[in-house]
C-alpha positions in Angstrom: 11.1 15.9 -20.0 13.6 14.2 -17.6 12.6 10.6 -16.7 11.8 9.9 -13.1 14.5 7.7 -11.5 13.4 4.4 -10.0 14.8 5.4 -6.6 14.8 8.9 -5.2 17.7 9.0 -2.8 16.8 12.6 -1.8 13.3 11.4 -0.7 14.9 8.6 1.4 17.2 11.2 3.1 14.3 13.6 3.9 12.0 10.8 5.1 14.6 8.7 7.0 13.2 9.5 10.5 9.8 8.3 9.4 11.3 5.2 7.8 13.3 4.5 10.9 10.1 4.8 13.1 8.2 2.4 10.8 11.2 0.0 10.9 11.2 -0.1 14.7 7.5 -0.6 14.8 7.9 -3.5 12.3 10.6 -5.1 14.4 8.5 -5.0 17.6 5.4 -6.4 15.8 7.5 -9.2 14.3 9.5 -10.1 17.4 6.7 -10.2 20.0 4.6 -12.9 18.2 7.7 -15.1 17.8 8.7 -14.8 21.5 5.1 -15.4 22.7 4.7 -18.3 20.3 7.9 -19.9 21.6 6.9 -19.4 25.2 3.5 -21.0 24.6 4.7 -23.7 22.2 7.4 -25.2 24.5 5.0 -26.2 27.4 2.3 -27.1 24.9 4.7 -29.2 22.9 5.9 -31.0 26.0 2.3 -31.7 26.9 1.6 -33.1 23.5 4.7 -35.4 23.8 3.6 -36.5 27.3 -0.1 -37.0 26.3 -0.2 -38.0 22.7 -4.0 -37.9 22.6 -4.0 -34.0 22.7 -1.6 -33.6 19.8 -3.9 -34.1 16.9 -6.8 -32.0 18.3 -4.3 -29.2 19.1 -2.8 -29.3 15.6 -6.2 -29.4 14.0 -7.1 -26.1 15.7 -3.7 -24.6 14.8 -3.9 -25.7 11.2 -7.4 -24.2 10.8 -6.1 -21.0 12.4 -3.1 -21.0 10.0 -5.3 -21.4 7.0 -7.2 -18.2 7.7 -6.2 -15.2 5.6 -4.2 -12.8 7.8 -6.1 -9.7 6.6 -9.5 -11.4 7.4 -8.3 -12.1 11.0 -7.0 -8.6 11.4 -10.3 -7.2 10.4 -12.2 -9.6 12.7 -10.1 -8.5 15.7 -10.6 -4.8 15.2 -13.8 -4.7 17.4 -11.8 -6.3 20.2 -8.3 -4.9 19.9 -9.1 -1.7 18.1 -8.1 -0.1 14.8 -4.5 0.6 14.1 -3.2 -1.1 17.3 -0.2 -3.4 17.6 -2.4 -6.0 19.3 -4.5 -6.4 16.2 -1.4 -7.6 14.3 0.5 -9.3 17.1 -2.3 -11.7 18.3 -3.0 -13.4 14.9 0.8 -13.7 14.2 1.3 -15.3 17.6 -1.2 -18.0 16.6 0.4 -18.4 13.2 3.8 -18.9 15.0 2.2 -21.5 17.2 1.1 -23.5 14.2 4.7 -23.8 13.1 6.4 -24.1 16.5 4.3 -26.7 18.2 5.1 -29.5 15.7 8.7 -28.3 15.7 8.9 -28.8 19.5 7.1 -32.2 19.3 9.3 -33.4 16.5 12.4 -32.1 18.2 11.7 -34.0 21.4 10.6 -37.0 19.5 14.1 -37.1 17.8 15.8 -37.8 21.2 16.9 -41.5 21.0 15.4 -43.8 23.6 18.8 -45.0 24.7 19.8 -41.5 25.5 16.8 -41.0 27.8 17.5 -44.4 29.4 21.1 -43.4 30.0 20.0 -40.2 31.7 17.6 -42.1 33.9 20.3 -44.6 34.8 22.6 -41.7 35.8 20.0 -40.5 38.2 18.7 -37.5 36.3 15.3 -36.2 37.5 12.7 -35.7 34.8 13.2 -31.9 34.8 17.0 -32.2 34.7 16.8 -34.7 31.9 14.6 -32.4 30.0 16.8 -29.3 30.4 20.2 -31.0 30.0 19.5 -33.8 27.6 16.3 -33.6 25.7 16.0 -29.9 24.9 19.6 -29.6 23.7 19.1 -32.5 21.3 15.9 -31.0 20.1 17.4 -27.5 19.5 18.1 -27.9 15.8 14.6 -29.0 15.0 13.0 -26.3 17.2 15.2 -23.6 15.7 14.3 -24.8 12.2 10.7 -24.1 13.0 11.6 -20.9 14.6 13.3 -19.7 11.5 10.2 -20.4 9.4 8.0 -18.6 12.0 10.3 -15.6 12.1 10.5 -15.1 8.4 6.7 -15.5 8.1 6.0 -13.1 10.9 8.3 -10.4 9.4 6.5 -10.8 6.1 2.9 -10.8 7.4 3.4 -7.7 9.6 3.2 -5.7 6.3 -0.3 -6.8 5.7 -1.3 -5.0 8.9 -0.9 -1.7 7.1 -4.3 -2.3 5.5 -5.8 -2.0 9.0 -3.7 1.0 10.0 -0.7 -0.7 11.7 1.7 -2.6 9.4 5.2 -1.1 10.0 7.0 -1.0 6.8 3.8 -2.1 5.0 2.8 1.6 5.1 5.5 2.3 2.6 3.9 -0.1 0.1 0.5 1.5 0.4 1.9 5.0 0.3 4.0 4.2 -2.8 1.1 2.4 -4.6 -1.4 5.2 -3.9 0.9 7.9 -5.3 2.4 5.6 -8.0 5.8 6.5 -6.5 8.1 3.5 -6.4 10.8 4.7 -4.1 8.8 3.9 -0.8 7.9 0.5 -2.2 11.5 -0.4 -3.0 12.7 0.8 0.4 10.0 -1.2 2.1 10.8 -4.4 0.2 14.6 -4.0 0.8 14.1 -3.4 4.5 11.7 -6.4 4.9 14.1 -8.7 3.1 17.0 -7.4 5.2 15.1 -8.0 8.4 14.2 -11.6 7.4 17.8 -12.3 6.4 19.2 -10.9 9.6 16.7 -12.8 11.7 17.5 -16.0 9.9 21.3 -15.5 10.2 20.9 -14.7 14.0 18.9 -18.0 14.5 21.5 -20.0 12.6 24.2 -18.4 14.8 22.2 -19.3 17.9 22.0 -22.9 16.7 25.7 -23.1 16.3 26.3 -21.6 19.8 23.7 -23.9 21.4 24.9 -27.1 19.7 28.8 -27.0 19.9 29.0 -30.7 19.4 27.6 -30.4 15.9 30.6 -28.1 15.0 33.0 -30.6 16.5 31.4 -33.4 14.6 31.6 -31.4 11.4 35.3 -30.6 12.0 36.2 -34.3 12.6 
């Protein structure tokens, strides 16, 4: 009897439209929590820098949230957001992203030297202008480092959502395991890894574009 190949290319060809649909769903459910997390983390991080007293309580809440198993949170949200909905996956992942991005924003703004702030004030910069033109550009490398971690984590954790009916490429893992058919599992793993690698490369490129002075310093 002929041995079953590890990867059935004919199966991939026949099922590519379904794989593409799962891939698109995975990208959306990975991207939305990162964007929402960043939009919330920036003002919240600024508030934590301005009023240091709220930083520790905020991070305590975020750390407790981050420690919760993702599957348990998905299940707890089902009565609120529904079974097999994107919201059931996106909401917890947005909180996980916040747990990474808030300290990244705080540390990034904290890395701005005092003499740079004082120079901006001496030049007549308003607080908003100083933030946008001086502090945030200097904080970009630290913030993007946190964003890279959040992006890779989000792309990975979306797959767990397949256990509650909405997990993008995670469906391929369950399908392959239930049928003891390894081609869907391998396809899912390869695509998840590719997504994570592409997201990380894009964020590295964004950092290089947003911090041209670092390239100039490296050249000199």
